[in-house]
N, C-alpha and C positions, 0 to 999 in steps of 0.2 A: 781619370773613372774608374768605378769599378765594376770587376766581373757579374755580371749576373750569375750567373752561376757560382762562383763561391760564396753569391750571399744564401742560395738557397743551400748552400751544403752546412753553414752555418746555425740557420733556422730550418730543420728538417719539417715538412712537410705533413700532418697526418691526415691522412681523406678521412679518417672515423671523426674526430672534431666532427665533419660539414651536418651529419645526419648524428650523431648523440649531443645531449640537451648536456650545456657546458657549466650546470650553476640548477642543486637540490630543489629552487624553487620548479625549477623545468620540468627537470622527473616527476614532481608532485603533479605538476598542472597532464605531462600527456600519461600517466594512472587512473584522474580523475574522467579527463574524454570516455579511455577505455573501459570503465568500469563505469560511463553512462551512455555509454552508444548500446543501441539496440540490439537485443542476445537476439542470437537463428535461433526457431524454435525448434532445430533439428539437431542445433549442440544441446543450447538448455533443456530439453526434455519438454521446453511450458504447448505443450496443443494449441493446433488454432485458433480454433472457439475461444481460448482466452485470454481477453486483451495481457498487452504486457506490465500494464498500471496494477492487476490483481495476479503478479503473479511473484510469486520468493524465489531468486536464484536459486539460490545457498540453500532452501530447504526445499527445493523442486513440489510448491505445492501451490494452493492458491494463500490467497493473505484475505482469511476470511475478514478480516477486520475494514482494511481498506473497501472489498465488495459493500459488507452492509454500511458503512459513511457514506456512500455515493448510493446504494437505496433510497437509505432515510433523506439526504437532496433530494432524491429525484420525487417521494411523494411527497415532500413537504412543498416541492414546486406544481405540483400536481395540485394538489388540494388548494392551492392558491387559484391555477386558472379553471376548477373548477368543484365548483363546493359541493359536497354531499345532500342531495334533495332536503334530508333531515334539520341541516344545519345555515343551507340556502333561507337567505330573505325574499320575499313578495318580488322585488327587486331587482338580481340576481333570475329571481323563474321566470320571470317578464322578460329581463338580455337574453334570458339564451333561448326561450321560444321562441321570441324573435329573431336570434339568428339561425335557428333548424325551419323558419318560414312560417310560423303559427301568425294568423293575422294578430289584430291588437283588441278585433273581435269580435265576434259571433257571427254577426250582420256583415261582415267584408266579406267573406266567405262568397266564392264565385263560384254556384256550381249552376252544370251542363246539365243537360237529360234532354232526352231524345223522343220521346213520350208525353201529351198531356195530363196522366193518369196520374204518376211520379214527378211531383216538384220540388226543389228545396223545403223543409220544412224546420221553422225560424226555432222549433224546444226543440227538433234531431239537433243544432246544428249548434245551438247553447252546449248538450253536452257533449259534441264531440268539441268543441270550442276549452270547455271546465278541462275534456279529458287531453288536452294538447296535441290537439288532430294539426299535420300543415297542411295546408290548402292539401297539395296534392292526397293525402292519407282520407279529407272528407270526400273529396268529389271519386275516389274509389269504393268507400262505404254505399254511394248512390249508385255510382255504375255496377255494382253486385249484385244491388238490391234490385236496377231494371233485368240484369241479364238473367238472373237467380231468383228472385225470391218472386218481383209479378209475377214470370210466365209461372209460377206452382201458386202463387193466389190465385191468380185468373180460374185456373186448371178448378183449380177448387171450387170457387165460386157458381162457375160453369157446369161443376157439377152440381150441387146446391138447384141452380136456377133450372135446369133440365129438369128433376126430381118435382121441383115445384111450376113446372106449366103443364106439367103430366099429370099432375096432380087435377090440375081447373080442370082441362080437357076431360079425365076418368069421373068429375062431379056433373061437366057438361054434357056431355053423349051417355051417360047413365052407369056408368060400369066400364071397370078397368076391361071387360071382353066384352063390351060393344065398340068401345072406346078402339080396338086392339083390330076391327072392323072393318071401322070406318076411316083409320088410316092407314091403312092397303088401298082402300078406294082412293079417299085423298092424293098419294100416291102415286095413282099409278093415273090418277084425273090430270094431277096439278103436271106430274113431267109431261102429259102426251097434249095440255090447253097451254102452258104458262110459260114464258119464257124462262132461261135456265137463271139468272139471278132471282125476276122478281118470282117462281118459285123457294129457290133459295131464304130470300130474303123473311119473305110468309114461314113457311115453316121453322123457320125461330122461333118462333114466340107463340104463345096460345090465343094471345089475340089475333094474330097473325094465320094461324090455322082457322079460327072458328071466319073470319073473314072468305079464306081458300073456301072454304065448305058453305057458305050464301051464297058463294061461285057457282059453285061444282052444281047444288041445288038449279038453283037458277039456268043451267045449263047454257049459256050461250053466253060467258064473259068478256066484257066488249074495258076494254079501255080506253076511256074519255074525259076531257077537260070540259068547263066551262062551256067552251067551243065550239065540243064536241070533236075535236081533232087532239089527240093524243102525243104529248109530248113525254123526251126523257127529264125533262127538267125536275117539275115535280116526284120521279121517281125514282131520283137518283135523292134527291133529298131527302125525302124518307127514308132509305136505305141508311144515310149521313146520320140521320135522329137515332136510329137506333139503335147504330156504332157509340154512342152515346152516353157514356154513364149513365148521367140522368134515368133510362130506358135501361139500359140490362142490369145497373147494377147496382142504383136507387131507386128502383122501382117508383119513380115521380107520379101522382095519379096524373094531376095535369099531361102533364107529359106525355109519358101514353096514352093517354084516353086522345088526344091532339096526336100522335100517330098514330091509331087507328081508325081516328076520322077521316084523317089522309087516304091512309090506304081505299075506306069507302066512299071520298071523292074516286077514285083513281078508276077501281072497282067497282061499276055501278051495271045492273043491266035494266 
């Protein structure tokens, strides 16, 4: 049997053989792997904000050609996803609007308001729909009108209404000076002889003031019904009628006359 130590002596081992490539192909593979390995930004000089694929390691500068190519490809893909309004077909525009929340028709808006004075208007909704308003945006338009526009309009109309009523009273009492004197008397008498709510209701219009003046002239106002027993129901109904837009805004002659007759029946000597 051969001595193992002699065989080792005849074929000496080189420990470097186990770590080094044995052929030219192996050397090429190692070089390519090292070249393709991610470069350390600190060693290559590449800024952290620039991706490695856009960095020229040898020239130590940005690869503008690769950057431009990537941008053009991105722009091409974006144009397919979202066409410009000028180039989009009606079907594409409609599909985009549906995706954003625009209803298919103006009648599909579900508008909610908290007052009867302001309600959904079909013509307004049609314009909102033509402009591409979503359900939430259309609702916001009505909410802003309710919170800001309606109070301003009501205040402006209230000022006009007061001016009109004052003009009626001045004419009925023979001029501004006479009316001012009568108004002071009515104010004193009404607060002393009438319920607070009744006084507030009557003093809110020329018709109510004239009814109050008639009661003051009689000196003994009595709140009665047909059965001579006062009730609160009719009085509250008249106050609600005076809050109706037909009374304070439209001044519907028939409606105003009905309120006036109601007070005449309720307050008589």
